[in-house]
C-alpha positions in Angstrom: 63.4 -13.4 -4.4 62.5 -12.8 -7.9 62.0 -9.7 -10.1 59.6 -9.5 -12.9 57.9 -7.0 -15.2 54.3 -7.8 -16.2 53.3 -7.3 -19.8 51.2 -4.2 -20.2 47.5 -4.8 -19.2 48.3 -7.9 -17.1 48.7 -6.0 -13.8 45.2 -6.8 -12.4 45.7 -10.5 -13.0 49.3 -10.3 -11.5 47.9 -8.7 -8.4 45.4 -11.6 -8.0 48.2 -14.1 -8.4 50.4 -12.3 -5.8 47.5 -12.4 -3.3 47.1 -16.1 -3.9 50.8 -16.7 -3.6 51.0 -14.8 -0.3 48.0 -16.7 1.2 49.5 -20.1 0.2 52.9 -19.2 1.6 51.5 -18.0 4.9 49.4 -21.2 5.3 52.7 -23.1 5.0 54.5 -20.9 7.6 56.4 -18.7 5.1 56.3 -15.0 4.7 55.7 -13.6 1.2 55.5 -10.0 0.0 55.9 -8.0 -3.1 56.4 -4.4 -4.0 56.7 -2.2 -7.0 60.3 -1.1 -7.4 60.9 2.6 -6.8 63.6 3.0 -9.4 61.9 0.9 -12.1 58.1 1.3 -11.5 57.2 -1.4 -14.0 59.1 -4.0 -12.0 57.7 -6.1 -9.2 60.0 -7.7 -6.6 58.6 -10.8 -4.8 60.3 -11.9 -1.6 59.8 -15.2 0.3 61.3 -16.0 3.7 60.4 -18.7 6.1 61.4 -21.5 8.3 64.6 -23.4 7.6 62.7 -26.6 8.0 59.0 -26.8 7.3 56.5 -27.9 10.1 56.7 -31.7 10.5 60.1 -31.9 8.9 58.8 -32.7 5.4 59.8 -30.5 2.5 57.0 -29.1 0.4 56.6 -26.5 -2.3 55.8 -23.1 -1.0 53.6 -22.3 -4.0 51.3 -24.1 -6.4 51.4 -22.8 -10.0 51.5 -19.1 -9.0 55.1 -18.7 -10.1 54.5 -20.3 -13.5 51.4 -18.0 -13.9 53.5 -14.9 -13.1 56.2 -16.0 -15.5 53.6 -16.4 -18.3 52.4 -12.9 -17.7 55.9 -11.3 -17.6 57.9 -9.7 -20.3 60.9 -10.1 -18.0 61.3 -12.6 -15.2 64.5 -13.1 -13.2 65.0 -15.3 -10.2 67.6 -13.6 -7.9 70.0 -15.2 -5.4 69.5 -14.4 -1.8 71.8 -11.9 -0.1 72.9 -14.6 2.3 74.5 -16.3 -0.7 76.9 -13.3 -1.1 79.6 -12.0 1.2 78.3 -8.7 2.6 81.5 -7.2 4.0 85.2 -7.7 4.1 86.3 -11.0 5.6 82.8 -12.5 5.5 82.2 -15.7 3.7 78.5 -15.2 3.3 
């Protein structure tokens, strides 16, 4: 997951990149979606989830240069750890 805030005026290009990222991820068996944050409307949150092991067992990048393009169009860009990396309740290791 990552959170980013596009520079003003970059939103149409960001939307194009997000569509490309989603298409590329789905072709590789991953699920990818983004949404505008309800609390901070300028932020976009991008999620990716998919198979633990890619088809054929070979590891491959989910995206091409879409993430770098989004980063170049962002005034704020933060990769975020997955919730599975954190303990979610008492006595849980993660």
